[in-house]
C-alpha positions in Angstrom: 23.4 -25.0 -0.8 23.7 -21.4 -1.9 23.4 -20.1 1.7 26.9 -21.3 2.7 28.2 -20.5 -0.8 27.2 -16.9 -0.3 28.6 -16.7 3.2 31.8 -18.6 2.8 32.9 -20.0 -0.6 32.4 -17.0 -2.8 34.1 -14.4 -0.5 36.9 -16.9 0.3 37.5 -17.7 -3.3 37.5 -14.1 -4.3 40.3 -13.5 -1.8 42.3 -16.5 -2.8 42.1 -16.1 -6.6 41.3 -13.6 -9.2 40.0 -16.3 -11.5 36.3 -15.6 -12.0 35.9 -18.9 -13.7 36.5 -20.7 -10.5 34.0 -18.7 -8.5 31.3 -19.0 -11.2 31.9 -22.7 -11.6 31.2 -23.4 -7.9 28.0 -21.4 -8.1 26.9 -23.0 -11.4 27.5 -26.5 -10.2 25.4 -25.9 -7.0 22.6 -24.4 -9.1 22.7 -27.3 -11.6 21.0 -29.8 -9.3 20.6 -32.6 -11.8 24.1 -32.2 -13.2 23.0 -31.9 -16.9 25.2 -28.9 -17.6 22.2 -26.5 -17.9 20.5 -24.4 -15.2 16.8 -24.2 -16.1 14.2 -21.9 -14.5 13.1 -24.3 -11.8 16.7 -24.9 -10.7 17.3 -21.1 -10.8 14.1 -20.5 -8.8 15.1 -23.0 -6.1 18.6 -21.5 -6.0 17.3 -18.0 -5.5 15.0 -19.2 -2.7 18.0 -20.7 -0.9 20.2 -17.7 -1.6 17.9 -15.1 -0.1 14.2 -14.6 0.8 14.4 -11.0 -0.5 14.1 -11.7 -4.3 11.0 -10.4 -5.9 8.5 -12.2 -8.0 9.9 -13.4 -11.4 13.5 -12.7 -10.5 14.5 -16.0 -12.0 12.7 -15.1 -15.2 14.6 -11.8 -15.5 17.9 -13.5 -15.0 17.1 -16.3 -17.5 15.9 -13.8 -20.1 19.0 -11.6 -19.7 21.5 -14.6 -19.8 19.8 -17.0 -22.2 21.5 -15.8 -25.5 20.6 -18.9 -27.5 16.9 -18.9 -26.3 16.9 -22.6 -25.2 15.1 -21.9 -21.9 18.3 -22.7 -19.9 21.7 -21.3 -19.0 24.8 -23.3 -19.8 28.0 -22.4 -18.1 29.2 -20.0 -20.7 26.0 -18.1 -20.7 25.9 -18.1 -16.9 29.4 -16.8 -16.7 28.8 -14.1 -19.3 25.6 -13.0 -17.4 27.5 -12.7 -14.1 30.4 -10.8 -15.7 28.0 -8.3 -17.2 26.0 -8.1 -14.0 29.1 -7.5 -11.9 30.0 -4.5 -14.2 26.5 -3.0 -13.5 26.9 -3.6 -9.8 30.4 -2.0 -9.9 28.9 1.1 -11.4 26.1 1.1 -8.7 28.8 0.7 -6.0 30.9 3.6 -7.3 27.8 5.8 -7.5 27.1 5.2 -3.8 30.8 5.5 -2.8 30.8 9.3 -3.1 34.1 9.9 -1.3 35.8 7.1 -3.3 37.3 5.5 -0.2 36.4 2.0 -1.4 33.6 1.4 1.1 30.0 2.5 1.5 29.0 3.9 4.9 25.7 4.9 6.5 25.8 8.5 5.4 26.2 7.5 1.8 23.2 5.1 2.0 21.1 7.9 3.5 22.0 10.3 0.7 21.3 7.7 -2.0 17.9 6.7 -0.6 17.0 10.4 -0.2 17.6 11.0 -3.9 14.4 9.0 -4.5 12.4 11.0 -2.0 12.8 8.4 0.8 14.0 9.8 4.2 15.7 7.3 6.5 17.8 7.8 9.6 21.4 6.8 10.2 20.2 3.9 12.4 18.0 2.6 9.5 21.0 3.0 7.1 23.1 0.9 9.5 20.5 -1.8 9.5 20.7 -1.9 5.7 24.5 -2.1 5.9 24.3 -4.9 8.5 22.3 -7.0 6.0 25.2 -6.8 3.5 28.2 -6.4 5.8 29.9 -9.8 6.5 32.8 -8.6 8.6 31.0 -6.4 11.2 32.6 -3.1 10.2 29.2 -1.4 9.4 30.7 -0.5 6.1 30.4 -2.4 2.8 33.4 -2.9 0.5 33.2 -4.1 -3.1 33.5 -7.8 -2.4 30.6 -7.7 0.1 28.5 -5.7 -2.2 29.2 -8.0 -5.2 28.5 -11.1 -3.3 25.2 -9.8 -1.8 23.9 -8.6 -5.2 25.5 -11.4 -7.3 22.2 -13.0 -8.3 19.9 -10.1 -7.7 18.5 -8.9 -11.0 18.6 -5.2 -10.1 20.3 -3.3 -13.0 21.1 0.0 -11.4 21.3 1.9 -8.2 17.6 3.1 -8.5 16.4 -0.5 -8.6 18.6 -1.4 -5.6 17.2 1.5 -3.5 13.7 0.5 -4.4 14.6 -3.0 -3.4 15.5 -1.6 0.1 12.1 0.0 0.4 9.2 -2.3 -0.3 5.6 -1.3 0.2 2.6 -3.3 1.2 -0.9 -2.2 0.1 -3.9 -3.1 2.2 -7.1 -1.0 2.2 -8.9 -1.6 5.5 -11.9 0.7 4.9 -12.9 4.1 3.7 -9.3 5.3 3.5 -7.9 7.7 0.8 -4.4 6.4 1.5 -2.4 6.1 -1.7 0.1 3.2 -2.3 3.7 4.1 -3.0 4.9 4.0 -6.5 5.5 0.6 -8.1 9.0 -0.4 -9.3 9.7 -0.9 -12.9 10.3 -4.6 -12.1 6.8 -4.9 -10.6 5.2 -3.1 -13.6 7.0 -5.4 -16.1 6.3 -8.6 -14.2 2.7 -7.8 -13.5 3.4 -7.9 -9.7 1.7 -4.5 -9.4 -1.8 -5.6 -10.5 -1.5 -8.8 -8.5 -1.0 -6.7 -5.4 -3.9 -4.5 -6.3 -6.1 -7.5 -6.9 -5.1 -8.9 -3.5 -5.8 -5.6 -1.8 -9.1 -5.2 -3.6 -10.3 -8.7 -2.6 -9.1 -8.1 1.0 -10.9 -4.8 1.1 -14.2 -6.3 -0.3 -14.1 -9.1 2.3 -13.3 -6.7 5.1 -16.0 -4.2 4.2 -18.5 -7.0 4.0 -17.6 -8.4 7.4 -17.7 -5.0 9.0 -20.7 -3.7 7.1 -23.1 -3.8 10.1 -20.9 -1.4 11.9 -20.9 0.9 8.9 -24.6 0.9 8.7 -25.0 1.6 12.4 -22.6 4.5 12.1 -24.6 6.1 9.3 -27.9 5.5 11.1 -26.5 7.2 14.2 -25.2 10.1 12.2 -28.4 10.7 10.3 -31.0 10.1 13.0 -29.0 11.8 15.8 -31.8 13.2 17.8 -34.0 10.1 17.5 -31.2 7.8 18.5 -29.7 9.9 21.2 -29.9 7.0 23.6 -29.0 4.4 21.0 -26.1 2.1 22.0 -24.4 -0.5 19.9 -26.6 -3.4 21.0 -29.9 -1.4 20.9 -28.9 0.0 17.5 -28.4 -3.5 16.0 -31.6 -4.7 17.6 -33.6 -1.9 16.0 -32.1 -2.6 12.5 -32.8 -6.3 12.8 -36.3 -5.7 14.1 -37.1 -3.3 11.2 -35.7 -5.4 8.3 -34.3 -8.7 9.5 -30.7 -9.9 9.8 -29.9 -9.1 6.2 -30.7 -5.5 6.7 -27.4 -5.1 8.5 -25.7 -5.3 5.1 -28.0 -2.9 3.3 -25.9 -0.6 1.1 -22.8 -2.9 1.3 -23.1 -4.0 -2.3 -22.3 -0.5 -3.5 -19.5 -0.2 -1.0 -17.8 -3.2 -2.6 -18.7 -2.3 -6.2 -17.0 1.1 -5.9 -13.6 -0.4 -4.8 -12.4 -1.0 -8.4 -13.2 2.3 -10.1 -12.2 4.3 -7.0 -8.8 2.5 -6.7 -8.1 2.7 -10.5 -8.9 6.4 -10.6 -7.0 7.1 -7.4 -3.8 5.4 -8.5 -3.9 6.8 -12.0 -4.5 10.3 -10.8 -1.8 9.9 -8.1 0.9 9.0 -10.7 -0.1 11.9 -12.9 -0.1 14.5 -10.1 3.3 13.2 -9.0 4.6 13.8 -12.5 3.2 17.4 -12.5 4.8 18.1 -9.1 8.2 16.7 -10.0 9.6 19.8 -11.6 12.4 19.0 -14.1 12.5 15.4 -12.9 13.4 16.4 -9.3 12.6 13.9 -6.5 9.2 13.8 -4.8 9.2 14.5 -1.1 6.7 13.9 1.6 4.9 17.2 1.0 4.6 16.6 -2.7 3.3 13.1 -2.0 0.7 14.5 0.4 -0.4 17.0 -2.1 -0.6 14.4 -4.9 -2.4 12.0 -2.6 -5.0 14.6 -1.5 -5.6 15.7 -5.1 -5.9 12.0 -6.2 -8.4 11.4 -3.4 -10.4 14.4 -4.4 -10.4 13.3 -8.1 -11.5 9.8 -7.2 -14.2 11.0 -4.9 -15.5 13.4 -7.6 -15.9 10.6 -10.1 -17.6 8.2 -7.8 -19.5 10.6 -5.6 -23.0 9.8 -7.0 -22.4 6.2 -5.9 -21.7 7.5 -2.4 -25.0 9.3 -2.3 -26.9 6.2 -3.5 -25.1 4.1 -0.9 -26.1 6.4 1.9 -29.8 6.5 0.8 -29.8 2.7 0.6 -28.2 2.4 4.1 -30.8 4.5 5.8 -33.8 3.3 3.8 -36.6 1.3 5.4 -37.4 -2.2 4.1 -39.2 -2.1 0.8 -38.4 1.6 0.2 -36.1 0.7 -2.7 -35.8 -2.5 -4.7 -32.1 -2.2 -5.4 -29.4 0.0 -6.5 -30.9 0.9 -9.9 -34.3 1.5 -8.4 -32.9 3.8 -5.8 -30.9 5.8 -8.4 -34.0 6.2 -10.7 -36.2 7.4 -7.8 -33.7 9.9 -6.6 -33.3 11.3 -10.1 -37.0 11.5 -10.7 -38.0 12.9 -7.3 -35.0 15.2 -6.5 -33.1 15.8 -9.7 -29.5 15.4 -10.8 -28.2 17.8 -8.1 -29.1 15.4 -5.4 -26.2 13.1 -6.5 -23.8 15.8 -5.4 -25.3 16.8 -2.1 -22.6 17.0 0.6 -19.8 17.2 -2.0 -18.2 20.3 -0.5 -17.8 19.0 3.1 -16.7 15.6 1.7 -14.0 17.4 -0.3 -12.9 19.5 2.7 -12.7 16.4 4.8 -10.0 14.8 2.5 -7.3 17.2 3.5 -7.3 16.7 7.3 -7.8 13.0 6.8 -4.9 12.6 4.4 -2.7 15.0 6.4 -3.2 13.3 9.8 -3.2 9.8 8.3 0.1 10.3 6.5 1.8 12.1 9.3 0.9 9.6 12.0 1.6 6.7 9.7 5.1 8.0 8.9 5.9 8.8 12.6 4.8 5.4 13.8 6.6 3.4 11.1 9.8 5.4 11.5 9.7 5.0 15.2 9.4 1.3 14.9 12.2 1.1 12.4 14.4 3.3 14.6 13.9 1.3 17.8 12.9 -2.2 16.9 13.9 -3.1 13.3 17.0 -5.3 13.0 18.3 -5.3 9.4 15.7 -4.0 7.1 13.8 -0.9 6.1 10.7 -3.1 5.4 8.7 -3.3 8.7 6.6 -6.2 7.4 2.8 -6.6 7.0 1.9 -6.8 10.7 3.7 -3.6 11.7 2.4 -1.7 8.7 -1.2 -2.8 9.4 -0.8 -1.7 13.0 0.6 1.7 11.9 -2.3 2.0 9.4 -4.9 1.2 12.0 -3.7 3.9 14.4 -3.2 6.4 11.6 -6.6 5.8 10.1 -8.1 6.2 13.6 -6.5 9.6 14.0 -7.5 10.5 10.5 -11.1 9.7 11.2 -11.1 11.7 14.4 -9.7 14.7 12.5 -12.2 14.5 9.6 -15.3 12.9 11.2 -17.2 16.1 11.8 -17.1 17.0 8.1 -18.0 13.4 7.1 -21.0 13.6 9.5 -22.2 16.8 7.8 -21.7 15.2 4.4 -23.7 12.1 5.4 -26.6 14.2 6.7 -26.7 16.3 3.6 -26.7 13.2 1.4 -29.5 11.7 3.4 -31.7 14.8 3.6 -31.1 16.3 0.1 -32.5 19.8 0.9 -33.4 22.3 -1.7 -31.0 25.0 -0.5 -27.6 25.6 -2.2 -25.0 23.2 -1.0 -22.5 25.6 0.6 -25.2 27.6 2.4 -26.9 24.6 3.8 -23.6 23.2 5.0 -23.0 26.2 7.2 -26.6 26.2 8.4 -26.3 22.5 9.2 -23.1 23.0 11.2 -24.8 25.7 13.3 -27.8 23.5 13.8 -25.8 20.6 15.0 -23.8 22.8 17.4 -26.9 24.4 18.8 -29.1 21.3 19.3 -26.5 18.7 20.1 -23.3 20.5 21.1 -19.8 19.5 20.3 -20.5 15.8 20.8 -23.0 16.0 18.0 -20.2 16.2 15.5 -18.8 12.8 16.6 -22.1 10.9 16.7 -21.4 7.4 15.3 -17.7 7.5 15.9 -17.9 4.5 18.3 -18.9 1.8 15.7 -16.5 3.4 13.2 -13.5 3.0 15.6 -14.6 -0.4 16.8 -14.6 -1.9 13.3 -11.0 -1.1 12.8 -9.6 -3.9 14.9 -11.6 -6.7 13.2 -11.0 -5.0 9.8 -7.2 -5.2 10.3 -7.3 -8.9 11.3 -9.6 -9.9 8.5 -7.8 -7.7 5.9 -4.4 -9.2 6.9 -5.5 -12.8 6.7 -7.3 -12.4 3.4 -4.6 -10.3 1.8 -1.9 -12.8 2.7 -4.0 -15.7 1.5 -4.8 -14.1 -1.9 -1.1 -13.1 -2.3 -0.1 -16.7 -1.9 -2.7 -17.9 -4.4 -1.5 -15.3 -6.9 2.1 -16.4 -6.5 3.2 -13.2 -4.6 5.9 -13.3 -1.9 
């Protein structure tokens, strides 16, 4: 199959003869499994699967669309050869753009500089792993023949798409994170891969939040009723909630937590892309600092738009059985009894909490991911879903620890809805917590918040992978 063609026949043939027709004929005949002289999309899909596991979704469609000049939904040998000749010219341009010193080979430093041009910082060790995935003679450099054979059937059209191919991102939301996914490639945007990944992440997030909702409600109850629940532990807290409203009361407020996923994600991603454009002066690359600023601003924008939902969710979470008859009833009563301003109580500490969360989350995530790539990765800059989830769990934990005091203040202000001005009351509340409860008071409810991360990661990973497969994602 194509595996041995890639590793033996094509390089050997290239050395023995300059006749492209011979090389292309061997590859075409192997792809044309039924021998009818035409390679259709099913044969091309199977061939790409055997050639490499790194091809993106709809790669075969891109190749077929580019090469099928007579629009008969298949490639005959002439079309196939013309496509490969055109593609080789593009790959030659990409190779030359990487080979800055024009010595005929690409080395690790040239890979580092090329990847850096897109705002992605990698080490020499990571660059060497990339080279090893292409290098067939063990020199840790890549010459034109090795480059051409590796990208022979990859639909990347230029060096930018190749670099993005080296850096793939996985999106999984495991809770109340303001993390922003990396930008989608043009290929993902055109193929629809981007929205499939978002749908998979959204479903995984909804299932995860539903499964861990009892921990969320316990966290809020402990934050709001701090003095009354000073001796509350995990088991006693669950017992009190079940005794007060039955087993279903553990999920009180979760419906809004799930409903807000779609608008929050859409606003966040749209705002993130816009802020990145504004921060990329004259088309310059976006670095880690710019991404952090764009991510923080996007998180603030999304939170501003959906903040009334957060207030209603908190009120439903701490409500007694029968106090509200649903989301709409809760919103109506709050509006009638406390006015419009109540829907923005706690907004300032919530906004202030975004910066430490985003900063710590991003910094810890990048350090952990790069450490793993530096010491344990073999031939890729893509750590894989398990490693990324592990890094996310630890980074979210650190982010929560950094921002938890402000989130606690926010939750109490949402729950109490005092008549004082928001900023003044925030300062008064901070003093009150410190005076009556000490430093530990700012971290009341942190235990169930941390405990839920482990099951959230496991559930999110399983659901995300299952939904991805059902949507045809690799």
